[in-house]
N, C-alpha and C positions, 0 to 999 in steps of 0.2 A: 503492500499499499504506500511506499513511499511516494510515489506520482500524485497520490490522491489530494486534490484540494478542494473537495467539494462543498463543503459546509464552514470551512475554516477562515475566519476573518485573516487576511493576510494583505500586505502590499501588493503583491502580485495579482491578487483577484479584483481588485478594484479599478474602476476607470481612472485615468491618469487625472490627478487634480489639475484643475483648470486655473487654479493660483495658488501661491504658498499655503492658503488658509481654507480652501473650500475642495470639494469633489463633486463630481455629478454622478446622480442616479441615473441609470438609463433602463429603458423598455427593452428586455432582450429580443422582442419579437422584431423591432424596427431600428432600435440603436438610437432612438430619440431620448434627448435629454428630459428627463421628468422633473428635477428639481436639482438645486445646489444646497450642499449641507457643510457645514463647518468642520474643519480637521481640527478637533479639540487636542491640545498639547498635554505634557504630563501636569504642568500647573494648574491648568483647568480642570483637568481630571481631579486631581488632589483638593481642589475648592469645591467640587461637587461633592467628593466623598465627605470633607468636613461638613457642609451642609446638610448632607444625609445623616451624620452623626448627631447634630441637633435636632432634626426632625424625628430620628429615630427613639429619642427619648419621650417626645409627645405622643408618637404612635404607639409606643409600648404602654404608656400609662393609661391609655384608653381602654385597655383590657379587650378581652375576646368580644364582648358585647359590642363595645364602641367600635372596635375595627370591623366588626360585621356588618354594622350598619353602614359606613363608608365604601365597603368592598360591595356591599349589595346596590348602593347607588350608582358606584362606577360599572358594575355589570348592567345595570338597567340602561345607562349612558350608552354604553357599548352596543348592547342589543338593540337598542332604538335607532342606531344609526349605522345598522349592519352594513347596508349596501354602499355607503360610504367608505367603511373600512375595506370591505371585500373588494373595492374597485383599486384602492391602492396596493392590496396584496396582489391582484391580479397583474397591474399595470408593472410592478416592480419584479415580479417572479416570471410572468408570461402565462401563469396557468389560466385556465378557464374560470370565468366568474362563478359558475357553479361550485368548483373546487374549493374556492377562495371563500366564498359563502359557508359550505361545510368546515372549512378550519376554524372560522370565526364561531360558529356553533360550538364546536367541540372545546375550544380555548373557554368560551362562556360556561359551559357545564362544569368546566375544572374549577373556574373561579367561584362560581356558586357554591360547590361541595366543600372546598377548602375553607370558605368564610363562615359556613355553617356547621362545620365538623371540628373546627380548631379547639374550641373549648373542651369536648369531650375526649379528643385526642391527646391534648397537652396540658389539660388544667389540672389543679391540685387534686390529689385522690391518696386515700389511705392504702397502704400495703401490707400484707402480713409480716409481723416481726419475728416469728418463730418461737420455739420453746425457750431456747436459751435467753432470748433478749425479749421475753414475755413483759418486762416492765417498760419496755421502750413503744411509744407510739410513731409508728413511721408512715412518713409521707412522701410522695414522688410528684414533682411537677415539671414541666420543661418552660426554659425563660428563651426570649430572644436573643439571638447572636448579636446583632447590633447592625451593621451594614453589610449587605451582600451584594458582592458585584456580579451579573449575569453577562456573559457573552454569547450571544445568539446565533442561529444559522441563517442562512437564506433559503432552505427549500421548505421549511415552515416556519417562516418569519413571525408569526403570531402565536400558534400552537404550541411550539415546542420551548421558546423561551418563558410563554405564560405558564407552563408547567412548573417552572422556577419561581417566577414573580408571584405569582397567585398563591402558593403555599407558603413562601418566605414573608408575604405580606401580612396573611393571614396570622403567622406565629409570632408577627410582632417586629418583623426587621423593617428597615428602609432598604430601597433599592436603586442602585446606579447601574443602568442597562446600556451595554455598549452592543449595537446590533451590527450584524454583517452590513458591510460597506455597500452590497448590493441592494439591501432593503431597509435604508434608514427610515424613509417614510411610513412605514409599518409603525418603527417603534415612536417616532414622533408623534403620529396619531393617538397612540394610546396614552402617551405622557400628556398631551393637549387635554384630553378628556378628563385624565385626572386632576390637572391644574385646573381645569374650569370649574370642579367641583371643590377642592381645597388649594386655593391659589396661594396661600402662606406657609403651607407646609409641604417642603420637598422631599416627600416620603419616595416618592418615584421621580427619578430623573434620567434623563437619555443624553449620553456622550457618543458623539459621531465622529469617524475619523478612519484610518486604516490600521495596518497592523501594530503600528506603534501606540495607538489610542488605547486598544486592547491591553498591550503590554504593561502601559501606564496603569490601568486601571487593577491590573494583578498585583502590582507593586505600590498602591496607594494607601495600603493600610486597610484594606477591606476585611472584614472578620470570617467571610468565607466567598469562594469562587463557585458559580455554576457556569460551566464549560460545556458549549455543544461544538464539536469539529472533528479533525483527524486524529488519529491516534498519534502521528508523530508530534503534531501540535500540541495536543493534550501533554505529552511527557516534557514538552518545554514548559509549558504552564505550569506542570506539577513541580518542576525543577526550581522555578520561580517561587512558587508558593514555599518550597522546603526552606527558603531562606530565612521565612519569618514564621514558619510552621502555620501558615494559614490553611484550612482544610480546604479540600476540593471536591466535589461532585462532577463526573466527566462522563459525557453520553458521546460516544466515539463511532458509532456507526455500525454496520454489520454486513455479514453475508447471509441474510435468512433464508433459510431451508423449508421447503414444504415436501412432506411426505404423504404418498398417495397409495394406499392399501388395496388390494385386489377387491374388497367388497365395498369401497368408496362410492359414493353417489359421483360419478365422473363428471356429469353435467356441472352439478355444483362447484366441484373442484375445479374444473375448467374456467368456469365463469369468475370464481374467485382467483384463481392465478393469473388471469389476465389484469385484472384490478390490481392484486399486488404487486405484480410485474412492472405494469405499463402505465399505471395510475401515477400521476404528477411528474409524467416522463420517466418514471422508474427513480425518482429523486425522493425515496422514502428509505430513511434508515432501516426501518423495521419491515420493508416491503416482503417482496420474492424475488431472488435470484437464481437459487439453487431449487431445482424440482426431482425429487426422486421418487420413481413411479414402479409399483409392481411389476415385474415381468409380464405377467399374463394380460395386463391391461393396458401396458405401455402404449401400443399403437393406437387404440381408441382413445385413450387420453390425449395423445398428442393430435390427433384429428381433431378432437373436441376444441383443445385450446388454439390450434391453428384457425379455426371456424371463428373465434371469439375475437382473436387478435387482428385478423386480417380486416375485421369491419373497420378497426380504429384508424381514424385520420388524425394526424398532429397539424398543428398550424396556429394562427393567431385569430382565426374566425371564432364568433360567440358560439358556433356549435361545434368547434374542433374538440377531438378527444382528450388531447392532452397538449401542453404547448412546447416552447422550445428548451433545449438545455440552458437554464439560467445563468450559469457559470459559462462563458465561452470555452474555455480550455478543456472543459468536462468531454467535449467532443472528441478531444485526441484520446482521452483516457479510454472512451468507449469504443472508438476504432480500434486501439490497441489491443483491447480484450477481444473483440470479435475476430480481428485478423489472427491473433496468437492461436484461439481455437481452431479456426478454420486450418490453417498451417498445420497444426497438430492432429487433424485428422477428424474434427467435428462435422457433422451434418447441418447444413443451413436449411432447417425444416422451413421457416418462412424469412424471407428478407436474406440480408448478407452485407457484402461490403456496400452494394449500392444502396442501401438502406440508410446510409449516414451521409446526410446533405445538411450541414449546419446552417442555421442553428437547431434545425429539426431532425429527429431521428425517426424513421418508420420503425414499427415493432420488430424484432428479431427473435427468432426462437432457434436455439441452437439444440442439436441432439447428440448422444453419445459423445459427450465433451469430455477429452483428456481431463484426468482428476489434477494434472500438474500444470494445467493451463490458467493464465492470469483470470479468466472467465469464471474459473472455481475457487481460485484461492484471494481475489483481490476483490474489495468492493468496486463493482463497475458504475453503479449509480446511473443507469440509463435504462432505457425501455427494452432490456435483453433479459430473456431467462435462458437458462441452460438446462435441460430435462435428459437424465440420464436415469438407468435401471437400478432396481434393488430387487433381492429375493422376497424380502417381507420387511415389516416394520422394524424387526430388530436390527437388519442389514441397514435399514435406512436410517437410523438412530447413529449406528457405528460410521456410516460416511458422512452425515450432516455434522458429527462432533470432531471430524478431522480439522474443521476450520480453527483458525486461531481466534476468530470473532465469535461472541455469544450473545446476540441480542435477543431477536426474537425467533420464533418458528410456528409451523402449522402443521396439523395432522388431520387426513381425512380417512376416516373409517366408521364403519356403522356399530363396530364393536367397542363399546365404552369402555370395557375394563383393559383391552389393549391400547386404547388411545391413552387412557391415564397412565397406564405403565410407562409407554413410551416417552409421554411428555416429561414424566420425572426422571428419566434417563438423559434427555437431551440437555447438553450443557448450555443452556441459554437463561436468561432471565425472565423470559416470557414465552408463553406457549397458547395459540389458539387452537381448538379443536372444531373440525368442520367450518371453518371460517378463517380470513386472515384479517389480523391487526384488530381482533375483537377486544383485546387487552387496551388499546389506545383510548377507547371511548368508555372507558369505566373509570370514573373518578376514584373509586374507593380502593384500584389495585395499584401497587407500585410499578414504575416504568423504569427499566434500567437493564444492563447488560454484564457480562463477565468478560475476561480476557481483554483483546483488543478493543471490545466495545466498550470498555470503560467500567466505572465503580460509582457505588452510591445510587440513590434512588430520587426520583421525583414522582409527583403525583400519591394520593392515598395517605393513609396515616402515616408511613413510612418517608414519603416526601414532606409532611408537616414537620416530623422529627428530625430529618435532614438539616432543616434549618433553625433548630433549636439546642439547646445544651440542657441536660436533665439535671435536677438540682433535688437532692437526696437531704432529708431533714429528719431526725429523731428528736422526740422530746421523751425525757424520762418520767413516767407517771408516778413511780414510787420506787423506793429503794429495792435493789436487786436482792432476793433470798441469799443468793451466793455473790460474796462482794470480790468479784475477780479485778475489778478495775481500780486497783489500789497497790500502793508499794508495799501495804503491809498484808499481804494474804493471809488467811488463817489455814492452818494444817487441815482442819475439818472442812473447808470449802473447798479445797483441792482433792481431797479424798473423795468427796460426793462428785465433783466435776469430772473425775476420771471413772468414778461407776456408772456415771449418766452417759459418757462417751461410749464404754464398753457396751452397755445395755441397749444404746439407741442405734449404735453403728458398727459395734463387732462383732455381731451374730449374722450369720448368712441366712 
C-alpha cells in the first residue's frame, strides 16, 4: 500500500495553492474551482486549539443534558437544510446527489444516537466492590479528554469524520477539525451551522489547508487525535503523537472480503456485491474488493454480478450510477492493480484496461486473480472487484484472513450457525451477514479495524468511551473488619486473610 494516497490529507493530494495563503477546492467532474480556502499555518492552528481549550470548559460544564440539547438543535439544523449540504458533498466529491443525501442521513443518525446515549454510557454509576473491599462504595464515570483533533477523509467527508466529531462532542470535548483539502467546503458548512447556533463558544472549529496544517494540528497539544487515512501516514501521525504521548484512534482503510457459500441467495449476494464494490466509485474503505465464492456456484454468481455491474454508468450526470475518482492520482493506482492482475493471468470478466478513462472508471470484474497480485493484496479504492474460488466457508475465511488489513467483511449463506462461526474467525473489526456495510448504519455498533486497518473505535458505546477517560472513585462507608491498609497490621488479621485466600481461591 505504499503508493496509496486515497483518503490521506497530504501536500501532493491538493490543488496547488493559488497564493501563499489559499488553495482551491475543485469539482472533480469538471475541474472547475468551487471556492478558495485559507491555508492555516501552525500559529493559527495553535490559536484554534487554545480557543477550543476555553470552550471545552463551558461545554463540559453543561453536563450530558445540556450538551444533548445543543447537539439536538445542531442535528435539526443540519437535517432541515439537507439538500444544501448534500449539494456541497456532491460538488466536492463528484458523487451523485442521492449518495450524498444518504451520507447526510447516516451522519445525522449517529449524531442523534451519540447525543441521546452519552449519559447512559458515560455517566456516574456504582460498580461492585467485592468481598474483600465490601466496606468501599465504588463508582465509575467517564470524563471528557478536553480537545480532540480530527483529521478527516475525502471519500465520505461528512459521515466518516462525524463518527468522531459527534461522539467526542457528546462525551464533552471540543473539536478542531482538519478536513481533507479536497473537501473543505463540507467541514466549513457544518461548522457554520454550529456557529449560527452558538456563535460565542468555539466548541467546533475547522482549520483548512494542506498536509502541513494536519501535521500542525497533531503537534498543537490536543488531547487526542482521530485520524482517517492511509497506513503509512497513520504511522507518521502515530510517531508524532508518541512525542507527547497523545492518544490516537486510526482508521486506515481495508481490503474487505465477501464470502459467498454454496447455499447463498445468489441474486441478493450479487446485488450487494455490485453495491459494495462499485458504489461511490469503489471509494469505500469497508466496501467489497475481494469476493470468494464456493466452487459449485462460482460461475452462476459471476454471471449475476456481471449482469448487475454491466448496467452501471459512471459520470457527472444526475442519473449516473457513481461519479469520478475524487483524487486524480487514484486513477493510476487502480490502473496499476488492474494491469498487474491481468499480466499475472487474471481473467477480465467485465471491462479491463479499456475501462480506465480518467476521471471515470467503468466497472471491472476480475476472475481467478492470482493471490499475489496487487488487486488482492493492496487497497484498490476503485470500482474493481476480484472474484476467486473457495471450497467452503472455512476455506474462504482462511483466504480472506491472508490480508494484512482487517476492517470489514461480509458472509452470504442461509446457514446461520455457519455464518456466525465464520464471522467469529474472520480477522476483522466488523462483519455483515447476508448484506454489506450493515454495521455502518447501526449507531450502537463500534466501527474500526485491526492490523493495517488501524485501531480504536468510533460509533456506539465504544466510540463514546474512545473520547473519554475513566474516573474510578471509592468511598469508605465503614472501617474494614480486617485492617490491612496500615503499617501496624495485626497477626490475627493476616491469619484470617490467609485463610480467606485459601478458602475462596485455593480450591479447584
